[in-house]
Residue, then its C-alpha position, 0 to 999 in steps of 0.5 A: m819358839d817364836n822370838s820375832f816379837f819377844f826379845p831382851l832389850k839392851i839400852s846403854s848399860l841396862t839390859f831388860e829381860n824382855n820387851i813387854w813392860l808394865a805402864p805407869m798408872a796413877g793409883i795403881t802401880n805401887l811397889p807391891f803391884r809392880k813386884m807382882c807383875l815382875s813375878f809374872g815376867a814383865g820385862a820392866t815396870f814403871s811407878e806411879m808418877v812422882s813429883v820433882e818438886g816433892i823430891i827437891r823438898d825431900n817430902k817424906r810422902t813423895l820419897q816413899y814412891l822411890d822404893k825400887i826392886c831392881d834396875s828394871d823397876v823404873i821411877q816416873l817423874f812429872g813436873s814443869n820446870c827443867l831446873s827442878f828436873y835437873k835438881a831432882g835427877k841429881l839428887l836421885v843419882e847421888r842418893f839412890n844411884l839411879k840409872i834410868l828415869d821416865i818423864n810423864f809427858g802424857c797425863p791428861v788429868k786436869k790437876v796435872i795440866k793445870g800445873e803445866a805438867g804431863s800432857f800440857l807440855l805436848k804443846y811446847p816441844d822445846r820445853m820437853g826437850d829442855i826437860v830431857k836434857a836436864l835429866k841427861d845433864a844431871g847424870i841419868e844414864v837412860v832417859s825415858a819419855k812417855i808421850r801421847a800423839g798430841f794434846d788436841k791434835e797430832n804433832l808427833g813431827e814436832t815433839i819426837p825429833v826434839i826429845d830425840k835430839a835432846g837425848a831421850d833413849i826410850i820413847t813410849l807413845h800412847a796412841r791417843l791425843a790427851t783430850q781423848f783421855y782413854r775414850g775411843r780406840a787408840n790409833h796405831d797409825y800414830i805409832i807407825k808415824a813415830r817409828e819413821l821419826t826416830d831410831k831410838v827405842l820406841i815402845a807402843n802403848g794403848d789398846i793392846k790386850t792379848p799376846e796376839e795383839i802384842k805380836d801383831i803391833i810389834l811386827k806391824t809397826k817395827v817398835n821395840g816393845v809394848m807397854l801394857g796398862r789397864i789390861a795388866m790391872e785386870k790380868p797381871y798375868i798377861f806377861k806370863m800369857t805372852k811368854d807362854f805364847v812365845e814358848k808354846g804357841s798357846y796360853e791359858e787364862f787364869k780362872g776362878i780360884d787361881n785369880v782369887r789366890i793372885i788377888l789375895s796374895f797382892v792385897k796381903s803384900y800391899c798391907e805388909y809393905y805399907k803396914t796397914d790393914n786399910i785397903v781403901s786406896i787400892r779398891g780401884i785396883l781390886l775392882g779391875m782384878i775381880k773381873g776374872i773371878p766368879f760372881a764378879r758383878e755381885l762382888r763389885d758393889n761389895v768391894a766398893k764399900i769395904r775398908e779392911f783387908s780382913e773384910f775383903k778376904l771374908l768377902l772373897e771366901r763367902f762368894c768364891y769358896d761357899 
């Protein structure tokens, strides 16, 4: 068994089963998706980003995102005002006894930037520090910050020391600039630089797609773990593959009908949890998940048109079971 890169993480009073985590992804990491990834062995999962202003207003639609499975299932917040973060943090401690929260300092989407949240804040390190401190002052035991290497230029030497000093317990670095969105290759040299700037728990993110790459980046950059995003949408079992790689020295991809069963189980869980048969809002997830099944190319055009779970189930059966 190779435990050189796969191990539990203890942070304050929290213990994470392992250091291979699911990244927060808007429109993707709903609770049923996170639950599925935890079942495959993810050491932690992170929610879609939740507005601090929505929490303060007690917005019902916002509060539905606050459902959690366990302490290893982490809620991610976004916003621009440190007082709002403090109020939201205080409310979440008092109402839900939350011990850990994650802050989104990396989202590059125009709507979020226009609200001076997400990656916009990378240009203002002091504001980032104020937000981290606000959550600490609100009683959040473990504060996690997800950042990028910079907005339009690398400025890790300005951002990381500030959020470290402000009390961030975990720093996750997506090794791209915000202006890159998801284009090009992630620059893992940024992660090496980040490791030199902090001794806090550091998690690597960006273009890490196989158990071998997970091992390589952890050993090469000395990070404490990795966070997997788009690859987990395509292969939610990547967490099991990694564990098998650790324990057996090899792993197998899920193929064909096994993938179909995983997809159907997820959609069923989604519909049961949200009490709906409408799956329009998760078509993007399904388009990613079907890449690993037979007739994926033919399926894509059909998936983009369906609205109901029953339609989707019949579609899979027609393509995959005939």
